[in-house]
C-alpha positions as CSV (number, residue, x, y, z in Angstrom):
1,M,24.6,182.7,105.9
2,S,24.9,184.4,102.3
3,D,21.5,184.2,100.3
4,D,23.7,183.0,97.5
5,I,24.7,180.0,99.5
6,A,21.8,178.9,101.7
7,V,18.9,176.9,100.3
8,T,16.0,177.4,102.4
9,E,13.2,175.8,100.4
10,C,13.5,173.4,97.5
11,T,10.9,170.9,96.1
12,R,12.9,169.6,93.0
13,C,13.2,166.2,94.0
14,E,9.9,164.5,95.2
15,E,11.6,161.6,96.6
16,L,14.3,163.4,98.6
17,C,11.8,165.7,99.9
18,A,9.9,162.9,101.2
19,S,13.0,161.3,103.0
20,R,14.6,164.3,104.4
21,S,13.9,165.9,107.7
22,R,15.9,169.4,106.6
23,I,17.9,170.7,103.7
24,V,21.7,170.4,104.7
25,N,23.5,173.4,103.6
26,G,27.3,173.7,103.6
27,V,29.2,175.2,106.6
28,G,32.2,177.2,107.2
29,P,33.7,180.6,105.9
30,E,32.0,181.8,103.1
31,D,35.7,182.8,101.7
32,A,37.5,179.6,102.6
33,E,40.4,178.5,100.2
34,L,39.4,175.1,100.6
35,L,35.9,173.6,99.9
36,F,35.3,170.1,100.2
37,V,32.4,168.4,98.4
38,G,30.7,165.2,99.3
39,E,28.1,163.4,97.6
40,A,24.6,163.8,99.7
41,P,23.8,164.1,103.6
42,G,23.5,160.6,105.5
43,E,21.5,160.1,108.6
44,N,23.6,161.7,111.1
45,E,23.8,165.0,108.5
46,D,20.0,165.0,108.1
47,E,19.4,164.7,111.9
48,Q,22.0,167.6,112.8
49,G,21.7,169.8,109.7
50,E,25.3,170.0,109.1
51,P,27.6,167.8,106.4
52,F,30.2,165.4,107.4
53,V,29.2,164.6,111.0
54,G,29.6,161.2,112.5
55,R,32.3,158.7,112.0
56,S,33.2,160.3,108.4
57,G,33.1,163.6,109.8
58,D,35.6,162.8,112.5
59,V,37.9,161.3,110.2
60,L,37.9,164.5,108.2
61,D,38.3,166.8,111.4
62,D,41.2,164.8,112.7
63,A,43.0,164.8,109.3
64,L,42.5,168.5,109.2
65,R,43.8,168.9,112.6
66,D,46.8,166.8,112.0
67,R,47.5,169.4,109.1
68,G,47.1,172.5,111.3
69,L,43.4,173.2,110.2
70,A,40.3,173.1,112.0
71,R,36.5,172.5,110.4
72,R,36.0,176.1,111.0
73,D,38.9,177.0,108.3
74,V,37.3,175.2,105.5
75,R,34.1,175.2,104.0
76,I,32.1,171.7,103.8
77,T,29.1,171.0,101.5
78,N,27.7,168.3,99.2
79,C,26.4,167.8,95.6
80,V,22.9,167.2,96.8
81,R,21.7,168.9,100.0
82,C,18.8,166.3,101.1
83,R,19.3,162.9,102.4
84,P,18.4,160.2,99.8
85,P,16.5,157.2,101.2
86,D,18.4,154.6,102.9
87,N,21.6,156.6,102.3
88,R,21.7,155.6,98.6
89,D,23.8,157.5,96.2
90,P,21.9,160.5,94.4
91,T,20.4,159.9,91.1
92,V,21.6,161.6,88.0
93,E,18.3,163.7,88.0
94,E,19.0,164.5,91.6
95,L,22.4,165.5,91.1
96,A,21.4,167.8,88.3
97,N,18.4,169.3,90.2
98,C,20.9,170.6,92.8
99,R,23.8,171.5,90.5
100,E,22.7,175.2,90.5
101,Y,22.9,175.3,94.3
102,L,26.4,173.7,94.3
103,E,27.5,176.0,91.5
104,Q,26.2,179.1,93.3
105,E,27.9,178.0,96.7
106,I,31.4,177.3,94.6
107,D,31.0,180.8,92.9
108,A,30.1,182.7,96.1
109,V,32.9,181.0,98.3
110,D,35.4,181.2,95.3
111,P,37.9,178.7,97.0
112,T,41.5,178.1,95.7
113,V,40.9,174.5,95.4
114,V,37.7,172.3,95.4
115,V,38.1,169.1,97.0
116,T,36.0,166.1,96.1
117,L,35.5,163.3,98.6
118,G,34.6,160.4,96.8
119,K,33.5,158.9,93.5
120,V,30.0,160.9,93.3
121,P,31.2,164.3,93.8
122,S,34.5,163.6,91.5
123,E,32.4,162.6,88.5
124,H,29.6,165.1,89.0
125,L,32.2,168.1,89.1
126,L,34.7,166.6,86.6
127,E,31.9,165.3,84.4
128,R,33.8,162.0,83.6
129,S,34.4,158.7,84.9
130,V,37.0,158.8,87.9
131,A,39.0,156.0,89.5
132,V,39.2,157.7,92.7
133,T,41.6,155.5,94.6
134,K,44.0,156.0,91.5
135,E,43.3,159.6,90.9
136,A,43.5,160.5,94.7
137,G,45.5,163.7,95.1
138,G,45.3,164.7,91.3
139,L,44.6,168.2,90.6
140,H,42.3,169.0,87.6
141,D,40.9,171.9,86.0
142,A,37.2,172.0,85.7
143,R,34.7,174.5,84.2
144,I,32.0,175.0,87.0
145,A,29.5,177.6,86.4
146,G,31.4,178.9,83.7
147,E,34.5,179.5,85.7
148,A,37.9,177.6,85.6
149,R,38.3,175.9,88.9
150,R,40.9,173.7,90.4
151,V,39.6,170.3,91.6
152,L,41.4,168.0,93.8
153,V,40.3,164.2,93.7
154,C,40.1,162.6,97.0
155,V,38.8,159.4,98.6
156,H,36.0,159.7,100.8
157,P,36.8,159.7,104.6
158,A,34.4,156.7,105.1
159,A,36.7,154.7,102.7
160,T,39.4,154.9,105.3
161,L,37.0,153.0,108.0
162,Y,36.3,150.3,105.7
163,D,39.6,149.9,104.1
164,P,42.6,151.1,106.5
165,S,44.9,150.6,103.5
166,Q,43.0,153.9,101.9
167,R,44.1,156.0,105.0
168,E,47.4,156.7,103.2
169,T,45.8,157.8,100.0
170,F,43.4,160.1,101.7
171,G,46.1,161.8,103.9
172,K,48.5,162.3,100.8
173,A,45.4,164.0,99.0
174,L,44.7,166.3,101.8
175,D,48.6,167.0,101.9
176,E,48.4,168.0,98.5
177,A,45.3,170.2,99.1
178,V,47.1,171.9,102.0
179,A,50.1,172.5,100.0
180,L,48.2,174.3,97.4
181,I,46.7,177.0,99.8
182,D,50.0,177.2,101.9
183,D,51.8,178.7,99.1
184,D,50.5,181.9,97.5
185,G,53.1,182.0,94.9
186,N,55.7,184.0,97.1
187,G,56.0,181.6,99.6
188,Q,53.8,183.1,102.3
189,S,51.4,181.0,104.1
190,R,47.8,182.1,103.5
191,L,46.3,180.2,106.4
192,G,47.3,182.3,109.3
193,E,48.6,181.1,112.7
194,F,47.3,178.1,114.3
């Protein structure tokens, strides 16, 4: 993993340092066209050292597979790299403390599209209030680390587990993300053969 992306030591957030068992860095190609951003590691992620494992990860993996992609084809990371106690949302201060790491990762990967999974990453990267279920699938321009980026809002995979009506919203947002990378301007797929 590139030194620009991996965080091996950090003590910026006292409470997160006390609650984590490890720092959970992003996974996937360092030149991925799609970069998915969640809010923070949960219990499974903290144990396994990888973002979006467990039930939410299964939902994401299945949805990617349905669209001709595998986990290894995309990059997956979080706004905050350490598990908050009791899986609470990260605080504004914790998000700010970890922002530099996220920006470095986005800059290094230079994805075609950043897909935010849920309210916290959507609001964090777009720097405004976001009604995720209403805005899912919407593409927005955002300035991240001084660069113009395309950010696509998506509901969190876990939302589909707790509210089955969100499955269609989740799927349509992923369809939009894949459509954005399928066409590089001349009709040619940029994903290769699957």
